[in-house]
N, C-alpha and C positions, 0 to 999 in steps of 0.2 A: 593781567587781570584774568581770573578764571572765566571761561566762556559762559558758565551758568549765571554769573553775576554781571556780565557785560551789559551795558546799556544798548538800546537799538542802534544808536549812532556809532558805538564802538564795533558792533557786529557788522555794520555796513562797510567797514574798511577792510576788505579782503586782502589788500596788498600792502598793508602797513599803515602808518599814521597820516596818510594823505587826506586831509580834511575836505578836499575838493573833488573826491572821486565821483560821488553821485552827481555833483554839478556838471561834471564833464560828460557823463553818460546820459543825463536827462534829455538834452535836445534830441538825441537819436531815439530814445524810448518814446518821447512825445510824438515825433514824426511817425513812427511805426504805429502807435496807438491811433493817431489821426487817420491813417490810411486803413487800418483794420477795423476800427470801431463802427458799429451801426450808427445811423443818424441820430438816434435818441440817447446815445451814451457819450458822456463827457470823456474825452481821451485821458484827461488827468486822473479820472477815476480808475481807468485800466492801469495806468502807471502806478498809482497808489496801491491798488490791489496786488499787482505783481510784486511790488516792494514789500508789502505785508507778507506775502507768501515766502519771499526770500528771508525776511527777518524771523519768520517762524520756523525755519529749518532747524533741526536739532544740531546739525554741524555744518554751518555754511562754508567752512574751510574746505570741505570736500568738493565744492563747486569750482571747477577749473576756470570757468569764465562767467562771472556774475552778469556781465552785459548780455551774453548769450542766454543765460538762464532767464533774465528779466525779459528779453525780447521774445523768447519762446513762451513765457508765461503770458505776456500781453496778447500774443496771437491766439493762444488757447482761451483766454478769458474773452476775447472778442468773438471767437467762434461760439462760445457758450451764450454770450449776449445776443448774437445773431440768431441762434436757435430760439431763444426766448422771444425776441422781437418778431420772428416769423410766426410763432404760435400766437402771439398777441394780435398780430395783423390778421391772421386767419380767423381768430375769434371775432374780431371787430367786423370783418367782412360778412360773417354769418349773421350778425345782428341786424343788418339792414340792407336795403337795396344798393347795388353798386352805383357809384357816382359816375354818371355818363359824361361829365364835363372832362375835357382834355386840355392839358397844358399846351398852348400853342407854341411855346418856346421851351422845349425840354432841355434839360441841362446834361452836359456830359458827366457831371458829378453824379447824377442819378444813375447813369449807366455804370459808372465805376462802383457805386454802392450796390449794384446788382451782382457784382462778382463776389464770390465767397471770400471771407476774411483771409484765409491762408493764401489764396491765389492773389488777392490784392497786395498782401504783404510781400510775396515773392516778386511781383511786378515792381513794387515800389523799391524794394531793396536792390534789385538787379538794375532796373532801368533808371531810377532816380538817384539812388545812392551810389550806383556804379559798382556794386559788389559782385564778385564772381559767384557762380552757382555753388561752388564748394562752401563759401562763407555763408551764403544765403541759406543753404541746406542746414548748416550747423545752427544758425540763428533761429530758423523756423522749426527745427526738429524733424528733419527728414533726410533722405539720401539726396545727393546731387542730381541723380536721374529723376527723382520725384519732384525736385524743385524745378527742373527744366520742364517737366510735364505740366506742373501747376502753372508755370508762366505761359506755356503754350495754350492751355485751356483758358486761362484768363484773357490772353490776347484774342483768342477765338471768340469768347463771349462778348468782349468789347466790340470786336469787328461786326459780329452779328447784330448787336444792339444798335450800333451806329448805322449799319446798312438798313435795318428796319426803319429807323427814324428817317433816313433819306428817301425811302419808298412811300412814306405816308404824306 
């Protein structure tokens, strides 16, 4: 069938007529979205937006690895959402006096959410999924050296946040 007249489902099959392709890659994409997404963004929304970006490509056959494309798109979308979230939080903070109440039982998840999305994604892909930095770099859209540096910065931010919690 001509690419121009293909349905979105047909365009999603980059490697032939395997109807389960997206079902197989979805758990990975969802995990990456969960790690990279700001707290007020549904990870499934990031996966869906990345999929829409893929389906809107003029020629998706030029994408060597749709999984890598979708993973990279999710990280970029999460970064965009994080910037929007940060701007909204700043605007709310300017509206009223700061809340002086403090959570007596802070969560490590809050510390993890304080790490920028790309660094969170690199940490997750390397330390949880066990991928080597070469593969992480390809998925996140950077060089292996930049992926190593992002992981180093992320670990450093987490260590600093956890040390500050211990001192309070």
